[in-house]
ROPA-450189 format. One line per 10 residues: number of its first residue (from 1); their letters; for each residue z, x, y of C-alpha. Coordinates in steps of 0.05 Angstrom, whole numbers. Layout:
REM ROPA-450189
NUM	a	Z:X:Y ~ ...
//
This chain:
REM ROPA-450189
1	mstghavstg	-1476:5824:3421 ~ -1493:5881:3374 ~ -1526:5866:3313 ~ -1502:5826:3237 ~ -1449:5799:3277 ~ -1419:5730:3279 ~ -1411:5684:3332 ~ -1372:5617:3328 ~ -1373:5560:3389 ~ -1355:5506:3351
11	havstghavs	-1419:5469:3367 ~ -1500:5471:3327 ~ -1544:5514:3378 ~ -1622:5513:3378 ~ -1620:5538:3309 ~ -1596:5486:3269 ~ -1519:5523:3261 ~ -1451:5504:3278 ~ -1414:5551:3324 ~ -1347:5542:3334
21	tghmtntars	-1302:5542:3405 ~ -1227:5533:3386 ~ -1223:5460:3408 ~ -1231:5403:3391 ~ -1293:5360:3418 ~ -1275:5292:3451 ~ -1300:5229:3427 ~ -1293:5159:3450 ~ -1249:5118:3420 ~ -1286:5051:3386
31	ddrvrgelvl	-1231:4995:3412 ~ -1254:4939:3359 ~ -1198:4891:3387 ~ -1201:4833:3432 ~ -1139:4818:3470 ~ -1101:4759:3465 ~ -1129:4758:3390 ~ -1056:4748:3359 ~ -1057:4673:3379 ~ -1109:4676:3339
41	hpvalaglvv	-1076:4704:3273 ~ -1076:4637:3213 ~ -1001:4630:3225 ~ -1000:4619:3283 ~ -1069:4570:3281 ~ -1023:4535:3226 ~ -962:4538:3270 ~ -1001:4496:3323 ~ -1042:4442:3282 ~ -981:4437:3245
51	lllndhvlka	-932:4419:3314 ~ -987:4381:3341 ~ -1007:4339:3278 ~ -932:4322:3264 ~ -909:4307:3347 ~ -968:4261:3344 ~ -990:4231:3282 ~ -939:4237:3232 ~ -871:4223:3270 ~ -901:4154:3285
61	aapgfvtgkl	-921:4143:3215 ~ -860:4173:3180 ~ -800:4181:3230 ~ -747:4225:3183 ~ -710:4275:3179 ~ -768:4318:3147 ~ -815:4293:3202 ~ -759:4310:3260 ~ -748:4399:3231 ~ -827:4401:3224
71	sdlagmaffp	-838:4411:3292 ~ -783:4450:3305 ~ -805:4497:3252 ~ -874:4503:3272 ~ -860:4508:3342 ~ -810:4566:3326 ~ -871:4604:3282 ~ -927:4588:3345 ~ -898:4605:3409 ~ -874:4678:3399
81	flllaardvl	-949:4697:3375 ~ -963:4653:3435 ~ -922:4713:3481 ~ -936:4767:3456 ~ -1009:4743:3463 ~ -992:4729:3543 ~ -962:4798:3550 ~ -1037:4833:3509 ~ -1074:4790:3567 ~ -1032:4799:3626
91	lrrpptarsa	-1010:4872:3608 ~ -1063:4903:3566 ~ -1015:4930:3519 ~ -1027:4918:3445 ~ -964:4871:3399 ~ -913:4925:3373 ~ -865:4913:3319 ~ -816:4914:3384 ~ -852:4872:3429 ~ -850:4826:3369
101	wvaavvtast	-768:4823:3356 ~ -769:4808:3435 ~ -811:4750:3428 ~ -782:4727:3374 ~ -710:4737:3402 ~ -735:4700:3466 ~ -764:4640:3432 ~ -695:4632:3387 ~ -655:4637:3450 ~ -688:4593:3484
111	faavklsdpa	-691:4535:3442 ~ -624:4539:3416 ~ -607:4537:3495 ~ -648:4474:3498 ~ -610:4447:3433 ~ -548:4459:3461 ~ -546:4451:3541 ~ -573:4395:3572 ~ -588:4428:3633 ~ -639:4466:3592
121	rdlyatvvgw	-663:4412:3553 ~ -685:4369:3613 ~ -732:4434:3643 ~ -760:4451:3570 ~ -780:4376:3564 ~ -809:4368:3643 ~ -844:4440:3625 ~ -870:4424:3560 ~ -890:4352:3576 ~ -935:4401:3634
131	lrypadallt	-967:4446:3581 ~ -981:4390:3517 ~ -1017:4342:3577 ~ -1083:4368:3567 ~ -1076:4359:3481 ~ -1046:4291:3491 ~ -1103:4262:3550 ~ -1156:4281:3499 ~ -1117:4251:3433 ~ -1082:4184:3467
141	gtdspvpvvi	-1112:4185:3528 ~ -1044:4186:3583 ~ -1060:4203:3647 ~ -990:4242:3682 ~ -952:4282:3633 ~ -898:4253:3600 ~ -832:4307:3580 ~ -822:4308:3508 ~ -758:4270:3483 ~ -714:4328:3451
151	qpdpgdvvtv	-654:4304:3414 ~ -595:4352:3425 ~ -580:4365:3351 ~ -537:4430:3343 ~ -567:4438:3277 ~ -636:4446:3296 ~ -622:4518:3312 ~ -625:4529:3237 ~ -709:4534:3252 ~ -703:4596:3289
161	vacaavvlvv	-723:4628:3228 ~ -794:4610:3235 ~ -794:4661:3289 ~ -788:4719:3239 ~ -864:4704:3222 ~ -892:4747:3283 ~ -849:4808:3263 ~ -872:4799:3192 ~ -952:4796:3215 ~ -939:4845:3275
171	trtrsrrtpl	-912:4904:3227 ~ -960:4893:3171 ~ -1023:4885:3214 ~ -1001:4962:3245 ~ -987:4978:3183 ~ -1057:4961:3164 ~ -1083:5004:3221 ~ -1047:5070:3218 ~ -1070:5096:3157 ~ -1145:5080:3181
181	traacvstas	-1140:5112:3249 ~ -1094:5173:3214 ~ -1161:5190:3161 ~ -1203:5191:3227 ~ -1166:5234:3259 ~ -1173:5293:3195 ~ -1246:5270:3179 ~ -1245:5293:3256 ~ -1205:5358:3260 ~ -1256:5376:3194
191	aarpspvtvp	-1310:5364:3236 ~ -1287:5407:3284 ~ -1272:5468:3239 ~ -1314:5527:3261 ~ -1378:5548:3224 ~ -1390:5626:3245 ~ -1470:5642:3257 ~ -1482:5700:3243 ~ -1546:5730:3291 ~ -1608:5762:3251
201	agadahlhrr	-1607:5843:3246 ~ -1657:5856:3306 ~ -1636:5809:3352 ~ -1609:5817:3420 ~ -1571:5757:3443 ~ -1513:5733:3505 ~ -1480:5665:3525 ~ -1501:5651:3598 ~ -1438:5648:3651 ~ -1466:5585:3669
211	tvlrsqddgp	-1461:5556:3588 ~ -1386:5577:3590 ~ -1357:5542:3644 ~ -1399:5482:3617 ~ -1359:5499:3545 ~ -1288:5480:3588 ~ -1314:5408:3579 ~ -1327:5402:3519 ~ -1402:5415:3533 ~ -1441:5451:3483
221	wtlttapgtr	-1445:5517:3482 ~ -1511:5546:3482 ~ -1540:5611:3441 ~ -1597:5637:3474 ~ -1638:5704:3465 ~ -1651:5758:3524 ~ -1698:5822:3503 ~ -1664:5885:3537 ~ -1594:5849:3546 ~ -1530:5861:3500
231	a	-1469:5840:3509
//
């Protein structure tokens, strides 16, 4: 290089100056998200607690309209979260607004079928009995799964509105994370901005071909001096 010219590579050299290559370096993305964590959201946990408490305590203590509808509301709030968490764990796909809507619609449709169709109701009662068996065994000491009792009340279908909770939670969570991601991208882009390095007068320098090849893989460029050599 001729004397006094600036060299840009995008990486720092031994002189401590930054150099620019025009390429943005690849940075490792830190993902602190735990797969299936959505089922631990306060709304999901509240729905599960209310569901178990109502079925095992409140219905026996105060049977009636309120306790009858309370389990339906709690179940409609909890099960979409469970579906999305299972999807996240099995398919390794984080929840999205679209998947939240699908989970809500699937849950609502299944519940409506159970309330309006006898075959669907019998199947659901048996499956839920098996799913609840660990909790039943722990709380009541039962030694075998017991099918749940479902009243064929079409009026219960209105409780499917609780399925919308998962859509609101997922949409709100993603809207909070998006600005942080964009800010990180802007920060990274600013940090990768080219900074010229001026070669001092009288210094002879060149870039090794081997170093140039490494730069294609986002490796550092190294500025070295070689007496008697001009690039």
